[in-house]
C-alpha positions as CSV (number, residue, x, y, z in Angstrom):
1,M,0.0,0.0,0.0
2,K,1.3,3.4,-1.0
3,S,2.0,6.0,1.7
4,P,0.4,9.4,1.0
5,I,2.8,12.4,1.1
6,T,2.6,16.0,0.2
7,V,5.5,17.2,-2.0
8,A,6.6,20.8,-2.6
9,H,9.3,21.4,-5.3
10,G,10.2,24.8,-3.9
11,D,12.3,27.6,-5.5
12,G,15.8,28.1,-6.8
13,I,17.5,24.7,-6.9
14,G,14.5,23.1,-5.2
15,P,12.8,21.7,-8.3
16,E,16.1,20.1,-9.5
17,I,17.1,18.4,-6.2
18,M,13.5,17.3,-5.5
19,A,13.2,15.8,-9.0
20,A,16.5,13.9,-8.5
21,S,15.6,12.7,-5.0
22,L,12.1,11.5,-6.0
23,R,13.6,9.6,-9.0
24,I,16.0,7.8,-6.7
25,L,13.3,7.0,-4.1
26,E,11.0,5.6,-6.7
27,A,13.7,3.6,-8.4
28,A,14.5,2.0,-5.0
29,G,10.9,0.9,-4.6
30,A,9.5,3.5,-2.4
31,Q,5.7,3.3,-2.2
32,L,4.5,6.9,-2.4
33,D,1.2,8.4,-3.3
34,I,2.3,12.0,-4.0
35,E,0.2,15.1,-3.8
36,T,2.1,18.1,-5.3
37,V,1.6,21.6,-3.9
38,E,3.1,25.0,-4.6
39,I,4.7,27.0,-1.8
40,G,7.3,29.8,-1.5
41,E,8.1,32.7,-3.7
42,A,5.2,32.5,-6.2
43,V,2.7,32.2,-3.4
44,Y,4.3,35.1,-1.5
45,R,3.9,37.1,-4.7
46,R,0.2,36.3,-4.9
47,G,-0.3,38.0,-1.6
48,R,0.0,35.2,0.9
49,S,2.3,36.6,3.5
50,S,3.1,33.1,4.9
51,G,4.0,31.6,1.4
52,I,1.4,28.8,1.8
53,E,-2.2,28.6,0.6
54,P,-5.3,27.0,2.3
55,A,-5.3,24.0,-0.2
56,T,-1.8,23.1,1.0
57,W,-2.9,23.0,4.6
58,D,-5.7,20.7,3.6
59,S,-3.2,18.4,1.8
60,L,-0.8,18.3,4.8
61,R,-3.6,17.5,7.3
62,R,-4.7,14.7,4.9
63,T,-1.4,13.1,4.2
64,K,0.4,13.9,7.5
65,V,3.8,13.9,5.7
66,F,5.5,16.9,4.0
67,Y,8.5,16.4,1.8
68,K,9.7,19.9,1.1
69,A,12.4,21.4,-1.1
70,P,14.0,24.8,-0.2
71,I,12.0,28.0,-0.8
72,T,13.0,31.6,-1.4
73,T,11.4,34.3,0.9
74,P,11.2,37.6,-0.9
75,Q,13.3,40.5,0.4
76,G,11.6,43.2,2.4
77,G,9.1,43.3,5.3
78,G,5.7,41.7,5.5
79,F,6.8,38.2,4.6
80,K,6.7,35.5,7.3
81,S,9.1,32.5,7.5
82,L,7.2,29.6,5.9
83,N,9.3,27.1,7.8
84,V,8.4,28.7,11.2
85,T,4.8,29.0,10.1
86,V,4.5,25.3,9.2
87,R,6.4,24.1,12.3
88,K,4.3,26.1,14.7
89,T,0.9,25.7,13.0
90,L,1.2,21.9,12.8
91,G,3.0,21.4,16.1
92,L,6.3,20.1,14.6
93,Y,8.0,20.3,17.9
94,A,11.2,18.2,17.3
95,N,13.8,19.2,14.7
96,V,16.1,16.2,14.1
97,R,19.4,16.7,12.3
98,P,21.9,13.9,12.0
99,C,25.4,15.1,11.2
100,V,28.0,12.5,10.0
101,A,31.5,12.7,8.6
102,Y,32.2,10.7,5.4
103,A,36.0,10.8,5.5
104,P,38.1,10.5,3.5
105,F,35.5,10.8,0.6
106,V,34.2,14.2,1.9
107,A,36.8,16.5,3.3
108,T,36.6,17.2,7.0
109,R,38.9,17.8,9.9
110,H,36.7,15.6,12.1
111,P,36.5,12.1,10.5
112,K,34.9,10.5,13.6
113,L,32.0,13.0,13.8
114,D,28.7,11.2,14.1
115,L,26.0,12.9,16.2
116,V,22.4,13.9,16.1
117,I,21.1,17.4,17.2
118,I,17.5,17.4,18.5
119,R,16.3,21.0,18.6
120,E,13.1,22.3,20.2
121,N,11.2,23.7,17.3
122,E,8.3,25.9,18.5
123,E,9.3,28.1,21.4
124,D,12.2,30.3,22.6
125,L,12.9,33.6,20.8
126,Y,11.3,32.0,17.6
127,A,7.9,32.8,19.1
128,G,8.6,36.1,17.2
129,I,7.0,38.3,19.8
130,E,8.9,41.6,19.5
131,H,8.1,45.2,20.5
132,R,9.7,48.6,20.2
133,Q,9.2,49.8,23.7
134,T,11.0,53.2,23.8
135,D,12.9,55.4,21.4
136,E,16.1,53.4,22.2
137,V,15.0,49.9,23.2
138,F,13.6,47.0,21.4
139,Q,12.4,43.7,23.0
140,C,12.1,40.1,21.9
141,L,10.3,37.7,24.3
142,K,11.9,34.4,25.1
143,L,9.1,31.9,25.9
144,I,10.0,28.5,27.4
145,T,7.2,26.2,28.7
146,R,7.4,23.1,30.9
147,P,5.2,21.0,28.5
148,G,7.3,22.0,25.5
149,S,10.5,21.2,27.3
150,E,9.2,17.9,28.6
151,R,8.1,16.9,25.1
152,I,11.4,17.6,23.3
153,I,13.7,16.3,26.0
154,R,11.7,13.0,26.3
155,Y,11.9,12.8,22.5
156,A,15.7,13.1,22.6
157,F,16.0,10.3,25.2
158,E,13.6,8.0,23.2
159,Y,15.5,8.7,20.0
160,A,18.8,7.8,21.7
161,R,17.3,4.6,23.1
162,S,15.6,3.7,19.8
163,H,18.7,4.3,17.6
164,G,21.3,2.7,19.9
165,R,22.8,6.0,21.0
166,R,24.8,6.0,24.3
167,K,24.6,9.6,25.5
168,V,22.4,12.7,25.6
169,T,23.9,16.1,26.2
170,C,21.8,19.1,27.1
171,L,23.0,22.6,26.1
172,T,21.6,25.7,27.8
173,K,22.7,29.1,29.2
174,D,21.1,28.6,32.6
175,N,23.9,30.4,34.4
176,I,22.4,33.6,33.0
177,M,18.8,32.9,32.0
178,K,18.1,31.1,35.3
179,M,14.4,30.8,34.8
180,T,13.9,30.0,31.1
181,D,17.0,28.0,30.3
182,G,17.0,26.9,34.0
183,L,13.6,25.3,33.5
184,F,14.9,23.4,30.4
185,R,17.8,22.0,32.3
186,K,15.6,21.1,35.3
187,V,13.3,19.2,33.1
188,F,16.3,17.5,31.5
189,D,17.5,16.3,34.9
190,E,14.0,15.1,35.9
191,I,13.3,13.2,32.7
192,G,16.8,11.8,32.5
193,E,16.1,9.8,35.7
194,A,13.8,7.6,33.7
195,Y,16.6,6.6,31.3
196,P,19.3,4.9,33.5
197,D,20.7,3.1,30.5
198,I,21.7,6.4,28.8
199,E,24.6,8.6,29.9
200,K,23.6,12.2,30.6
201,S,25.5,15.4,30.6
202,H,24.9,19.2,30.5
203,A,27.1,22.1,29.3
204,I,26.7,25.8,29.0
205,I,26.0,26.6,25.3
206,D,29.1,28.7,24.7
207,I,31.6,26.1,26.0
208,G,29.4,23.4,24.5
209,A,29.6,25.0,21.1
210,A,33.4,25.4,21.5
211,R,33.7,21.7,22.3
212,L,31.5,20.8,19.4
213,A,33.8,22.7,17.0
214,D,37.0,21.2,18.6
215,T,36.0,17.6,19.5
216,P,32.6,16.7,18.0
217,E,33.3,13.0,18.5
218,D,32.6,13.6,22.3
219,F,28.9,14.1,21.5
220,D,26.3,11.6,20.5
221,V,22.8,13.2,20.9
222,I,22.4,16.8,21.7
223,V,19.1,18.3,22.9
224,T,18.8,22.1,23.2
225,L,16.6,25.1,22.8
226,N,15.4,26.5,19.5
227,L,17.9,29.3,18.8
228,Y,21.0,27.4,20.0
229,G,19.9,24.3,18.1
230,D,19.5,26.3,14.9
231,I,23.0,27.7,15.1
232,I,24.9,24.6,16.2
233,S,23.2,22.2,13.8
234,D,24.6,24.3,10.8
235,I,28.0,24.3,12.5
236,A,27.9,20.6,13.0
237,A,26.8,20.0,9.4
238,Q,29.7,22.1,8.1
239,L,32.1,20.4,10.4
240,A,31.0,17.1,8.9
241,G,32.0,18.3,5.4
242,S,29.2,20.3,3.9
243,V,25.8,21.8,4.9
244,G,24.7,20.5,1.5
245,L,24.8,16.9,2.7
246,A,22.5,17.3,5.6
247,G,18.8,16.4,5.8
248,S,16.4,17.1,8.6
249,A,13.1,15.9,10.0
250,N,10.6,18.0,11.8
251,I,8.4,15.7,13.9
252,G,5.0,16.4,15.3
253,E,2.3,14.3,17.0
254,E,0.2,14.4,13.8
255,V,2.2,15.7,10.9
256,S,6.0,15.6,10.1
257,M,8.1,17.5,7.6
258,F,11.3,16.4,5.9
259,E,13.7,18.8,4.1
260,A,17.3,19.6,3.4
261,I,18.8,22.1,5.8
262,H,20.3,24.4,3.1
263,G,18.6,27.2,1.3
264,S,17.3,27.6,-2.2
265,A,20.6,28.9,-3.7
266,P,18.9,30.8,-6.6
267,D,22.3,31.6,-8.1
268,L,22.7,27.9,-9.0
269,A,19.1,27.4,-10.2
270,G,18.6,25.7,-13.5
271,Q,22.3,24.9,-14.0
272,D,22.3,21.2,-13.1
273,R,25.1,21.9,-10.5
274,A,23.3,21.4,-7.2
275,N,24.0,18.5,-4.8
276,P,20.7,16.7,-4.1
277,S,22.1,14.8,-1.1
278,G,20.5,16.9,1.6
279,A,17.0,16.5,0.1
280,L,17.7,12.8,-0.6
281,L,18.8,12.0,3.0
282,A,15.7,13.9,4.2
283,G,13.7,11.5,2.0
284,V,15.5,8.6,3.6
285,M,14.4,9.9,7.0
286,M,10.9,10.2,5.6
287,L,10.9,6.6,4.4
288,S,12.1,5.4,7.8
289,H,9.3,7.4,9.4
290,L,6.8,5.8,7.1
291,G,8.0,2.3,8.0
292,Q,9.6,1.7,4.6
293,T,12.9,0.9,6.4
294,Q,14.2,-1.6,3.8
295,V,13.9,1.0,1.0
296,A,15.4,3.6,3.3
297,E,18.5,1.3,3.8
298,R,18.7,0.6,0.1
299,V,18.8,4.3,-0.8
300,H,21.1,5.3,2.0
301,N,23.6,2.6,1.3
302,A,23.6,3.3,-2.5
303,W,24.3,6.9,-1.7
304,L,27.2,6.0,0.6
305,T,28.6,3.7,-2.1
306,T,28.4,6.6,-4.6
307,L,30.4,8.7,-2.3
308,E,33.0,5.9,-1.9
309,D,33.2,5.5,-5.7
310,G,34.3,9.1,-6.0
311,V,31.2,10.3,-8.0
312,H,30.8,13.8,-6.5
313,T,29.1,17.0,-7.3
314,E,31.2,20.1,-7.4
315,D,30.6,21.3,-3.8
316,I,32.4,18.2,-2.4
317,Y,34.8,17.4,-5.3
318,Q,38.4,16.9,-4.2
319,P,41.3,16.4,-6.6
320,G,43.0,13.2,-5.8
321,V,40.0,11.8,-3.9
322,S,37.1,12.3,-6.3
323,K,37.1,10.4,-9.5
324,T,34.2,12.0,-11.4
325,Q,32.6,15.4,-11.1
326,V,28.9,15.3,-12.0
327,G,25.8,17.4,-12.0
328,T,22.5,16.9,-10.3
329,R,21.0,14.5,-12.8
330,A,24.1,12.5,-13.2
331,F,24.5,12.1,-9.5
332,A,21.0,10.7,-9.2
333,D,21.8,8.3,-12.0
334,A,24.9,7.2,-10.2
335,V,23.0,6.5,-7.0
336,I,20.3,4.6,-8.9
337,A,23.0,2.5,-10.6
338,R,24.2,1.4,-7.2
339,L,20.9,0.4,-5.6
340,G,21.4,-2.9,-3.9
341,Q,25.1,-2.2,-3.2
342,E,26.6,-1.4,0.2
343,P,29.7,0.7,1.1
344,K,32.9,-1.1,1.9
345,A,34.8,1.7,3.8
346,L,32.0,3.7,5.2
347,K,29.6,2.1,7.7
348,A,26.5,0.6,6.1
349,T,23.2,2.0,7.4
350,R,20.6,-0.1,9.1
351,Y,17.1,1.2,9.9
352,A,15.0,-2.0,10.3
353,G,16.5,-2.8,13.7
354,N,15.5,0.5,15.4
355,A,13.3,0.0,18.4
356,P,10.0,1.8,18.5
357,M,9.8,5.1,20.4
358,T,7.4,5.5,23.2
359,L,5.9,9.0,23.0
360,T,2.5,8.9,24.8
361,P,1.6,12.4,26.1
362,L,2.8,13.2,29.5
363,P,0.2,14.3,32.1
364,R,0.0,18.0,32.8
365,R,1.1,19.0,36.3
366,P,-1.6,20.4,38.6
367,P,-1.3,24.2,38.8
368,A,0.9,25.7,41.5
369,V,-0.4,28.0,44.2
370,K,0.1,31.5,42.8
371,A,0.3,34.7,44.8
372,T,0.9,38.2,43.5
373,V,3.5,40.1,45.6
374,G,4.4,43.1,43.5
375,V,4.7,44.6,40.0
376,D,7.4,45.8,37.7
377,L,6.5,49.1,36.0
378,F,8.5,49.6,32.8
379,V,9.0,53.3,32.1
380,Q,10.4,55.5,29.3
381,W,12.5,58.2,30.9
382,R,15.3,60.4,29.6
383,G,16.6,61.6,32.9
384,G,18.6,60.0,35.6
385,A,17.7,57.3,38.1
386,Q,17.5,59.6,41.2
387,D,15.0,61.9,39.5
388,L,13.0,59.0,38.3
389,A,13.0,57.5,41.8
390,R,11.7,60.7,43.3
391,R,8.8,60.9,40.8
392,L,7.9,57.2,41.4
393,E,8.1,57.5,45.2
394,A,5.5,60.2,44.9
395,I,3.0,57.8,43.3
396,S,3.8,55.0,45.8
397,A,0.9,54.1,48.2
398,D,0.1,51.3,50.5
399,P,0.5,48.4,49.8
400,L,3.0,49.0,47.0
401,S,6.2,50.9,47.5
402,L,9.2,51.4,45.2
403,T,12.0,49.0,46.0
404,M,14.3,49.0,43.0
405,I,15.1,50.5,39.6
406,T,17.1,48.7,37.0
407,N,18.3,49.7,33.5
408,R,19.0,46.8,31.0
409,G,18.9,44.5,34.0
410,V,21.4,46.3,36.2
411,K,20.3,47.9,39.5
412,V,20.8,51.7,39.3
413,W,18.6,52.7,42.4
414,P,19.1,52.5,45.3
415,D,22.9,52.4,45.6
416,G,23.6,52.5,41.8
417,L,27.0,53.4,40.4
418,P,27.6,56.5,38.2
419,E,29.6,54.5,35.7
420,T,26.6,52.4,34.7
421,F,25.4,53.3,31.2
422,C,21.6,53.8,31.0
423,T,19.2,54.0,28.1
424,D,15.6,55.4,28.2
425,H,14.1,52.1,29.3
426,W,13.7,51.5,33.1
427,R,12.3,48.6,35.1
428,C,10.8,50.0,38.3
429,R,9.8,47.4,41.0
430,F,7.0,48.0,43.5
431,M,6.5,45.4,46.2
432,N,4.4,44.7,49.2
433,D,7.0,43.8,51.9
434,G,6.0,40.4,53.0
435,G,2.5,40.5,51.7
436,T,0.3,40.1,48.6
437,V,-1.3,42.6,46.4
438,S,-4.5,42.6,44.4
439,L,-5.0,43.4,40.7
440,A,-6.9,46.4,41.9
441,D,-3.8,47.6,43.7
442,I,-1.8,47.3,40.5
443,V,-4.4,49.1,38.5
444,A,-4.5,51.9,41.1
445,L,-0.7,52.3,40.8
446,S,-0.9,52.5,37.0
447,H,-3.6,55.1,37.3
448,R,-1.5,57.2,39.7
449,A,1.5,56.8,37.3
450,A,-0.6,58.1,34.4
451,E,-2.0,61.0,36.4
452,G,1.6,61.8,37.5
453,G,2.9,62.0,34.0
454,V,5.0,58.8,34.2
455,D,5.3,57.4,30.7
456,F,5.0,53.7,31.5
457,I,5.1,51.1,28.7
458,K,3.8,48.0,30.4
459,T,3.6,46.1,33.7
460,E,4.8,42.7,34.7
461,H,3.1,41.1,37.7
462,L,5.5,39.6,40.2
463,C,4.2,36.3,41.5
464,T,5.3,33.4,43.6
465,F,4.4,29.8,42.7
466,D,4.2,27.4,45.6
467,G,6.1,30.0,47.5
468,E,9.0,30.3,45.0
469,P,9.7,33.6,43.3
470,G,8.6,33.6,39.6
471,F,10.7,36.6,38.7
472,S,14.4,37.5,38.5
473,L,16.0,39.9,41.0
474,G,18.2,41.9,38.6
475,Q,21.9,42.1,38.5
476,G,23.6,43.7,41.5
477,Q,21.2,42.1,44.0
């Protein structure tokens, strides 16, 4: 029985590499019932700001599988990222990017590199919630949720167990972002206890990225937040030899998407020069996802044999190593000619032996006991901290009193230092010492601020959850 899939041929080199990849998959015996859709530049130009039309959503919800070529997003404002739109709309929470070195057939300084990066795909700064708050200050909200963290971290451990991986490493910046990244690491530690058979480690993202660039063989499976994962997965792919060789999967509970990680490269379009390997390996991941594991093995091993035989596109061609430089179509022909063969130097791929992954939804935790204990009033102000404090003290009234002013997260009142550089954006904290406050108290403070000519931008309520502060203190505390 054929598996229904939705296919988009994309922009730039997309149509060429998708045609080559589909030709190989079908020659290998893939059973695919293809629905073709149009996305990307042409759809943007027709007035769809997301680059995707309602009929395509219908197809994706029907087939549950999206095999997608790269697309081009037009320059200028008003155009949304199609990838982000698809991932978030369809709940594709796990981005899976295997990165493998193919030395000596593809040049790399790290011939032992063989790792998988599992990136949270929906949250973090990629929520895209941004505001210009003052003349000088812009804000982007970083959103990390417990359910989102639990889901991606458990996926990483299940992936490691299913694929015979020995270790999962979590990368965060929880020494600075103690609440958002701190939550992600806390959940990692909690969920990791259920996997005693898998080694666990954590590293701060900056030193973790440095170690990845220096000794990538120390890593096996990496799980991390959205932005960090986006950056290090491209780094790892390039360390392996070429971003052009890497495919990726975007896994959701209902729908999944498979694509190369590189862009549409419009400067190469129509020249039969593009390497289809990234799209092809994404197709291999798709076949494995669909349960067509024998075909996935057949394609992957033929591709590895092609690399071993020195049949290379220009992006990975090495004099003295490569034997033949070919274009997109000829590379596909070479892979098809080797179907049924297995590599001799490189490790042959096996998909059929992977254990099933257990991904039943985790129960939601009962809500914590929440108490409001204060409010941060964010203010636009061109003067100094002392003058602002005097104005704010004038609007303080029981139960809320001014306790602290920060600028860019650094405390500047009381006891600030004159060397601290300040912008026109101030966080002004009002607390009820040892007690709670009502929403009416916060509204009354805002009303007094407005009457007193305080140009406040927004408020953030300060709450405790089961007695634990749900807010940062600010540097200098």
